[in-house]
C-alpha positions as CSV (number, residue, x, y, z in Angstrom):
1,M,180.2,-34.6,106.3
2,N,181.5,-31.3,105.0
3,K,179.5,-29.1,102.1
4,L,182.2,-30.3,99.7
5,S,181.2,-33.9,100.9
6,S,177.9,-33.7,100.2
7,C,177.8,-31.8,97.0
8,K,180.1,-34.8,95.6
9,T,177.9,-37.4,96.7
10,V,174.6,-35.7,95.2
11,F,176.9,-35.2,92.0
12,F,177.3,-38.9,92.0
13,V,174.1,-40.1,92.5
14,C,172.9,-37.6,89.6
15,V,175.3,-38.8,87.0
16,V,174.2,-42.5,88.2
17,C,170.8,-41.6,87.6
18,V,171.5,-40.0,84.0
19,I,173.7,-43.1,83.4
20,E,170.6,-45.5,84.1
21,A,168.5,-43.5,82.4
22,I,170.2,-43.2,79.0
23,G,170.8,-47.3,79.5
24,S,167.4,-47.8,80.0
25,Y,166.1,-46.0,76.9
26,A,168.9,-48.1,75.0
27,R,167.3,-51.0,76.2
28,T,164.2,-50.2,74.7
29,F,164.6,-49.3,71.2
30,T,163.0,-52.3,68.8
31,N,163.5,-52.2,65.2
32,L,160.3,-52.7,63.6
33,V,160.7,-53.4,60.2
34,S,163.9,-53.3,57.9
35,F,163.1,-52.2,54.2
36,N,164.5,-54.3,51.8
37,G,163.3,-52.8,48.2
38,A,160.4,-54.8,47.7
39,N,158.6,-53.1,50.1
40,G,160.1,-49.8,49.6
41,I,163.7,-47.8,49.9
42,G,163.9,-44.6,51.7
43,P,161.1,-43.9,54.3
44,A,162.1,-39.9,54.5
45,A,158.9,-38.4,55.8
46,G,157.8,-39.2,59.7
47,L,154.7,-41.9,60.4
48,V,151.3,-40.8,61.6
49,Q,149.1,-42.9,63.4
50,A,146.0,-43.3,62.3
51,T,142.5,-44.3,64.2
52,D,142.8,-47.6,63.6
53,G,145.9,-47.9,65.9
54,N,148.1,-48.4,63.0
55,L,151.0,-46.5,61.4
56,Y,151.2,-44.9,57.8
57,G,153.9,-43.7,56.0
58,T,155.3,-43.6,52.2
59,T,158.6,-44.1,50.6
60,V,160.4,-42.3,48.4
61,S,161.7,-45.0,46.0
62,G,161.3,-49.1,46.1
63,G,158.1,-50.9,45.8
64,K,156.9,-52.6,42.6
65,Y,157.7,-50.5,40.4
66,N,160.8,-48.5,42.2
67,S,158.5,-45.3,42.5
68,G,157.8,-45.1,46.4
69,T,155.2,-46.8,47.8
70,V,152.5,-45.8,51.1
71,F,152.6,-48.7,53.7
72,Q,151.2,-49.5,57.0
73,I,152.7,-50.8,59.7
74,T,151.0,-52.3,63.2
75,P,152.6,-51.6,66.5
76,G,154.1,-54.8,66.6
77,G,156.1,-54.9,63.3
78,E,153.7,-56.2,60.5
79,L,154.1,-54.1,57.4
80,T,151.6,-54.0,54.5
81,T,152.2,-52.4,51.3
82,V,149.1,-50.4,50.7
83,Y,149.9,-49.2,47.4
84,N,152.6,-49.3,44.8
85,F,153.3,-45.8,42.8
86,C,153.7,-45.8,39.1
87,V,151.4,-48.3,38.3
88,L,149.9,-46.2,35.6
89,A,151.8,-45.6,32.3
90,N,153.8,-42.2,32.4
91,C,153.7,-42.5,36.1
92,A,150.4,-40.9,36.1
93,D,149.2,-41.4,39.4
94,G,152.5,-40.1,41.0
95,N,156.3,-40.9,41.6
96,G,158.5,-40.3,44.9
97,P,155.8,-39.5,47.8
98,F,158.4,-37.7,50.0
99,G,156.3,-36.0,52.4
100,A,154.6,-37.4,55.3
101,L,150.7,-38.8,54.9
102,I,148.1,-36.8,57.0
103,Q,144.7,-38.7,57.9
104,A,141.8,-35.9,57.4
105,T,138.6,-35.7,59.2
106,D,137.1,-37.9,56.8
107,G,139.2,-40.7,57.5
108,N,141.2,-40.8,54.2
109,F,144.7,-39.8,53.9
110,Y,146.3,-37.3,52.0
111,G,149.7,-36.5,50.4
112,T,151.9,-35.6,47.6
113,T,154.4,-36.8,45.5
114,L,157.7,-35.1,44.1
115,Q,157.3,-36.3,40.6
116,G,154.9,-38.1,38.3
117,G,151.4,-37.1,37.3
118,E,149.6,-36.1,34.2
119,Y,151.0,-33.4,32.9
120,G,155.3,-32.1,31.8
121,G,157.7,-33.9,32.2
122,G,156.5,-34.8,35.7
123,A,155.9,-32.4,38.5
124,G,154.1,-34.2,41.1
125,T,150.8,-34.9,42.7
126,V,148.4,-34.4,45.3
127,F,146.6,-37.8,46.2
128,K,143.9,-39.1,48.2
129,I,144.3,-42.9,49.2
130,T,141.9,-44.8,51.4
131,P,143.0,-47.1,54.3
132,S,142.5,-50.2,52.2
133,G,144.7,-48.7,49.2
134,K,141.9,-46.9,46.5
135,L,144.0,-44.1,45.4
136,T,142.5,-40.9,43.4
137,I,144.9,-37.8,42.2
138,L,143.5,-34.6,43.4
139,H,145.7,-32.5,41.3
140,S,148.8,-33.2,38.9
141,F,151.2,-30.2,38.9
142,C,152.3,-28.3,35.7
143,S,148.4,-28.5,34.8
144,L,149.0,-24.4,33.7
145,L,151.3,-23.2,30.9
146,N,155.0,-22.6,32.6
147,C,153.6,-24.7,35.5
148,L,151.9,-21.5,37.0
149,D,150.1,-23.9,39.4
150,G,153.4,-25.0,41.0
151,D,155.5,-27.9,40.3
152,S,157.3,-30.6,43.1
153,P,155.4,-30.4,46.3
154,T,157.9,-31.9,48.5
155,G,156.2,-31.4,52.0
156,A,153.4,-32.8,54.1
157,L,149.7,-31.5,53.5
158,I,147.9,-29.7,56.4
159,Q,144.5,-29.5,57.1
160,A,143.2,-26.4,58.9
161,T,139.9,-25.8,60.5
162,D,138.0,-24.6,57.1
163,G,138.5,-28.3,56.3
164,R,140.7,-27.5,53.0
165,L,144.2,-29.1,52.2
166,Y,147.2,-26.8,52.4
167,G,150.7,-27.2,51.0
168,T,153.8,-25.6,49.2
169,T,155.6,-26.5,45.9
170,R,159.2,-26.0,45.6
171,F,159.1,-24.7,42.2
172,G,156.5,-23.4,39.9
173,G,153.9,-20.3,39.9
174,K,154.2,-16.9,38.5
175,Y,157.9,-16.8,39.3
176,G,158.9,-20.1,39.2
177,E,160.2,-20.1,43.1
178,G,157.6,-22.2,44.6
179,T,154.0,-21.5,45.6
180,I,151.7,-21.7,48.5
181,F,148.3,-23.7,47.6
182,K,145.0,-25.1,49.1
183,I,143.0,-27.7,47.8
184,T,140.0,-29.5,48.8
185,S,139.2,-33.0,49.2
186,T,137.7,-33.2,45.7
187,G,140.4,-31.6,44.2
188,Q,139.6,-27.9,43.7
189,R,143.1,-26.2,43.8
190,T,143.7,-22.4,44.3
191,T,147.3,-20.7,44.6
192,L,147.5,-18.5,47.8
193,Y,150.8,-17.3,47.2
194,D,153.8,-17.0,44.2
195,F,156.8,-16.7,46.1
196,C,159.5,-14.1,45.1
197,P,157.4,-11.8,43.5
198,Q,160.1,-9.4,41.3
199,D,158.4,-6.5,41.5
200,Q,159.6,-6.6,45.5
201,L,162.8,-8.4,45.4
202,P,165.8,-8.3,43.3
203,G,165.8,-11.6,41.3
204,W,169.2,-12.6,42.9
205,L,167.3,-12.8,46.7
206,C,164.9,-15.2,45.5
207,C,167.3,-17.7,45.8
């Protein structure tokens, strides 16, 4: 067999292996749950696997009050709604959890809602929720004049090595262009940075 034939044979074998691998991956896909409105709509963020082995996540809308949910799903696909947002008047408990949950070292889950909360037109919240569904609002944004504390958190929080939680808001802050903040598990919040300081950047560069 010449070198050209050998190369063709090797190439053919590689192609067959790739096709078989793709087919193998395709056969392992399993739909665990389908959202139907009552159990939530729009799971926009990723899931987190908790220490109990189950997966936890959020939906942006749907649920009992059409304002989003926190849910638990087993590896086998059994879904349980842990919390329905907007159970409180004027959605003081939050509305529209857009970012992913994190499970902190204390075993509780932490997250944010894009809207709702105690102040203003509903600028969002930071919340803590136990695996059994007890929710505590740690901070409602827009508690300060002109939303100096931030407005509309959309991303997931992270827990740093100091034990505090860190996150961002899309709007609000000193210049109205968002903030970076830290918050403790008991709700003590501090703004670390206000985006687009106008003494350093022309206003049109903020966008």
